[in-house]
Each structure stands twice: as C-alpha cells, then as structure tokens.
Phi, psi and omega in degrees: 000132179285141181300332182275357182299331183255007181284140182274317189301321177296326178292318179296318179297318180296317178297315180301314179297316181295319178295317180300314179297314183295311183293319178300319177296319180293331183262001185304323182293342177258006181061040181239150170264170178301315181298317179295319178297320179295319179295317178297321177297317178299314180296322179294318178295335181261016179307141180087352178248153175283124179235134181238162179308322180299327178296320179294316178302315180294317183296316184262355182070038182253152177286161179302314179299324179294314178299315180302316180297315179299313182294321178298318180292321177294322177294316180297329180273358176085021181267341180208163174224171175253135180244147178292143175275128184292333183265341181212104185295343178284337184268145179240119175282154176264127181237132177284147177266175177299324178300317179297317179297318180296327182271350188305311183298320178294317179299311180301318180297320180293320177293322179297320178297318180293317178301316179297320181295324183274347181247358187298334180268006181248147172284162175303325179294317178296321177298317180297318178295316180300315179299317179298317180294318178296318177298322178294321177296316179299315180300317179296319179290322179293330181279343185104168185263102180296331183296324182254357177083006180280160178225159177293153179302324184287348183291114183294341180272359184287000000 
C-alpha cells in the first residue's frame, strides 16, 4: 500500500480540478468560468443587499487580487457594474446587470446538474455527513494548522 493511498488532500484537489473543468465547460456558451459563475450566483443570492469585493473574498476564501481579477473580467463581459455607496463615496458596491439577471437561471441550472452528478451515488444522510466533514476541514484550514504551529497572516498574534 502506498503511503499516499489514504491521504485526503490529493482527492480533494482532484475533485476540485474536475469540478472546475466540468462547470467551466458547462458555462462556456455564456463565456463564463466556474469561478465567475459561482460569484454571480453569490451576488444573485445577495440581491437587495450591499455587496463589496471584500464580502466575496471572505465568502469564497479568495485573496483580494483574485477577487479583483474575477470582478474585472465579469465587468468587461457585461455581467456587473460598480455602484456608488450612498454612505461612503470611497466604497463601490457590486451591482448585477440585466445580462447577469438574464443568465441566472441557466447558470443555476448548470450548477444544479453538476451538484446532482457528484451526489447521485450518496444517500441524503451521507451527503449531510460529507458537508459536515468538509465544513470542519475548511474551519481547520481557516484557523491555521495547529499541527505545524503555523498561523494565518491575518492572525495578529502570529
């Protein structure tokens, strides 16, 4: 037995890569990548609320430069604009365009199909357990790695 046979992280990376490829292929007709589609879905769910780039970074665990790049490409493709914040003129809210609204149902449908494909062999109970385990992994990674003593950059005690 190979020492890596029981490792979790290579499997998660493989799943992540496969999902990214599949969803990007599914969204190709709308000129979107998987990341862009996920951001548009998040923005659509938050309609009526003020959303800023920092909110997207926190939700998806992305760096500021990554969020900026995704938003710039979505703006260039006509899916979003920046709107002035009424309480702070220095801040720019993210606003969906009519094009984003028109594509929402198709984007949502493509993500739903992918979700069904990855969960079809699991019972609802297994899906619930998997979600809990994945959330625990995310929490552990967000907190830093206690095993090696490292801490996140944002940790003021680091």
